[in-house]
SEMARTOR-30031 format. One record per residue (C-alpha): residue number from 1; residue in one letter; z, x, y. Coordinates in Angstrom, 2 decimals. Layout:
BEGIN
pos	code	zz	xx	yy
NUM	A	Z	X	Y .
...
//
This chain:
BEGIN
pos	code	zz	xx	yy
1	X	13.92	41.33	4.67 .
2	X	15.05	44.17	6.84 .
3	X	14.79	43.54	10.54 .
4	X	14.14	39.78	10.40 .
5	X	17.17	39.02	12.50 .
6	X	16.43	41.46	15.25 .
7	X	14.33	44.24	16.61 .
8	X	10.82	44.69	17.81 .
9	X	8.77	43.06	15.02 .
10	X	9.24	39.50	16.21 .
11	X	6.80	36.94	14.91 .
12	X	4.69	39.53	13.10 .
13	X	7.67	40.58	10.99 .
14	X	8.61	36.97	10.26 .
15	X	5.04	36.21	9.22 .
16	X	5.15	39.21	6.90 .
17	X	8.13	37.67	5.09 .
18	X	6.01	34.58	4.36 .
19	X	3.25	36.60	2.69 .
20	X	5.06	39.47	0.97 .
21	X	5.42	38.98	-2.79 .
22	X	8.92	38.72	-4.17 .
23	X	10.61	37.29	-1.08 .
24	X	13.39	34.83	-1.97 .
25	X	13.03	31.22	-0.90 .
26	X	15.88	31.50	1.60 .
27	X	14.11	34.38	3.37 .
28	X	10.85	32.46	3.54 .
29	X	12.72	29.44	4.85 .
30	X	14.38	31.42	7.64 .
31	X	11.11	33.09	8.57 .
32	X	9.18	29.80	8.57 .
33	X	11.86	28.11	10.68 .
34	X	11.81	30.94	13.22 .
35	X	8.02	30.94	13.42 .
36	X	7.81	27.15	13.57 .
37	X	10.34	26.91	16.38 .
38	X	8.38	29.61	18.22 .
39	X	5.18	27.55	17.88 .
40	X	3.54	30.03	15.51 .
41	X	1.20	28.07	13.24 .
42	X	1.35	30.67	10.48 .
43	X	4.50	28.85	9.37 .
44	X	2.76	25.50	8.81 .
45	X	2.05	25.69	5.07 .
46	X	5.49	27.02	4.19 .
47	X	7.18	24.38	6.33 .
48	X	5.21	21.59	4.67 .
49	X	6.22	22.91	1.25 .
50	X	9.84	22.96	2.39 .
51	X	9.52	19.43	3.82 .
52	X	8.61	18.35	0.28 .
53	X	11.50	20.25	-1.35 .
54	X	14.17	18.61	-3.53 .
55	X	16.97	20.08	-1.44 .
56	X	17.64	17.78	1.57 .
57	X	18.93	20.55	3.88 .
58	X	15.67	22.47	3.35 .
59	X	13.70	19.33	4.16 .
60	X	15.74	18.75	7.30 .
61	X	15.26	22.33	8.48 .
62	X	11.53	22.14	7.86 .
63	X	11.28	18.82	9.73 .
64	X	12.97	20.31	12.80 .
65	X	10.65	23.31	12.82 .
66	X	7.55	21.17	12.20 .
67	X	8.47	18.90	15.10 .
68	X	8.68	21.94	17.38 .
69	X	5.61	23.66	15.95 .
70	X	3.08	21.39	17.62 .
71	X	0.46	21.75	14.88 .
72	X	-1.98	18.81	14.83 .
73	X	-1.92	18.81	11.00 .
74	X	1.77	17.97	10.87 .
75	X	1.51	14.18	11.13 .
76	X	-1.14	14.00	8.40 .
77	X	0.96	16.15	6.09 .
78	X	4.13	14.15	6.78 .
79	X	2.25	10.88	6.23 .
80	X	0.92	12.13	2.89 .
81	X	4.44	13.06	1.78 .
82	X	6.02	9.84	3.04 .
83	X	3.49	7.59	1.33 .
84	X	3.33	9.41	-2.02 .
85	X	4.90	6.98	-4.52 .
86	X	5.80	9.85	-6.84 .
87	X	7.84	11.57	-4.12 .
88	X	9.71	8.61	-2.61 .
89	X	13.07	10.19	-3.41 .
90	X	12.14	13.06	-1.07 .
91	X	10.48	10.98	1.68 .
92	X	13.45	10.61	4.03 .
93	X	12.69	13.64	6.18 .
94	X	8.91	13.08	6.32 .
95	X	9.64	9.50	7.47 .
96	X	12.01	10.71	10.17 .
97	X	9.52	13.39	11.22 .
98	X	6.78	10.78	11.58 .
99	X	9.06	8.77	13.85 .
100	X	9.79	11.83	15.99 .
101	X	6.11	12.78	16.22 .
102	X	4.99	9.32	17.37 .
103	X	1.52	10.22	16.05 .
104	X	-1.28	7.76	15.22 .
105	X	-0.43	8.24	11.53 .
106	X	3.22	7.27	12.02 .
107	X	3.15	3.46	12.03 .
108	X	0.61	3.08	9.19 .
109	X	2.53	5.53	6.98 .
110	X	5.95	3.98	7.66 .
111	X	4.57	0.48	7.16 .
112	X	2.87	1.41	3.88 .
113	X	5.99	3.11	2.57 .
114	X	8.25	0.21	3.54 .
115	X	5.85	-2.38	2.06 .
116	X	5.82	-0.47	-1.21 .
117	X	9.62	-0.36	-1.27 .
118	X	9.87	-4.07	-0.51 .
119	X	7.34	-5.07	-3.20 .
120	X	8.61	-6.50	-6.47 .
121	X	9.57	-3.62	-8.69 .
122	X	7.85	-2.55	-11.85 .
123	X	8.11	0.67	-13.86 .
124	X	5.78	2.55	-11.46 .
125	X	7.17	1.25	-8.16 .
126	X	10.23	2.47	-6.28 .
127	X	12.43	-0.17	-4.70 .
128	X	14.69	-0.60	-1.71 .
129	X	17.67	-0.58	-4.07 .
130	X	16.88	2.88	-5.41 .
131	X	15.65	4.30	-2.09 .
132	X	17.71	2.49	0.53 .
133	X	17.93	5.49	2.89 .
134	X	14.14	5.88	2.94 .
135	X	13.62	2.15	3.51 .
136	X	16.21	2.13	6.29 .
137	X	14.56	5.15	7.95 .
138	X	11.21	3.30	7.83 .
139	X	12.74	0.20	9.44 .
140	X	14.47	2.22	12.14 .
141	X	11.37	4.29	12.73 .
142	X	9.13	1.26	13.08 .
143	X	11.57	-0.22	15.58 .
144	X	11.63	3.01	17.58 .
145	X	7.84	3.33	17.54 .
146	X	7.50	-0.16	19.00 .
147	X	4.16	-1.13	17.44 .
148	X	3.72	-4.91	17.12 .
149	X	1.61	-4.36	14.00 .
150	X	4.85	-3.64	12.14 .
151	X	6.34	-7.09	12.83 .
152	X	5.27	-8.74	9.53 .
153	X	6.67	-5.87	7.46 .
154	X	9.88	-5.79	9.47 .
155	X	10.23	-9.56	9.05 .
156	X	9.99	-9.06	5.28 .
157	X	12.57	-6.29	5.46 .
158	X	14.97	-8.61	7.28 .
159	X	15.21	-10.64	4.04 .
160	X	16.60	-7.67	2.12 .
161	X	20.41	-7.43	2.28 .
162	X	20.48	-3.65	2.78 .
163	X	17.99	-3.86	5.65 .
164	X	18.87	-7.12	7.39 .
165	X	20.74	-5.71	10.40 .
166	X	18.36	-2.81	11.00 .
167	X	15.27	-5.01	10.63 .
168	X	16.72	-7.59	13.03 .
169	X	17.42	-4.83	15.56 .
170	X	13.91	-3.40	15.14 .
171	X	12.36	-6.82	15.58 .
172	X	14.47	-7.39	18.70 .
173	X	13.16	-4.09	20.13 .
174	X	9.65	-5.42	19.51 .
175	X	10.44	-8.71	21.24 .
176	X	10.30	-10.76	18.03 .
//
């Protein structure tokens, strides 16, 4: 990864790191972050993969770069990750990204994710108890987004002990 931190190659050199075989994940992550923050859409796919990573700091870094990237595909990708019931444990940063993006996909995705977490639990369903941080991020995000369509879901969240205060605050922001 010679020259990634300086010199004349700039975005071209960073993009090369994303496509060269044998590059370590940390190098790809740094390159994708740099490109994403510079608005270079060549970083999109790598950033989405990192947003879906098991390592929370990698997800957080990817979310920051995706928010700055300005790619119209970002909200759809974040919504797909946030609503995937098999990836709920890794949905915190996609949920937060959707809130930051304020895209048309944001409220439906956060509402769907929160409804699923509030639903009675069975073997295939995640719950608020096991994913409290994701549920709380959905509640806070829905309050910040200010869409009245979220009121019924937020009212249901208010009944859950881990979400009561946040749901009440979100509902107050919505005038309910």
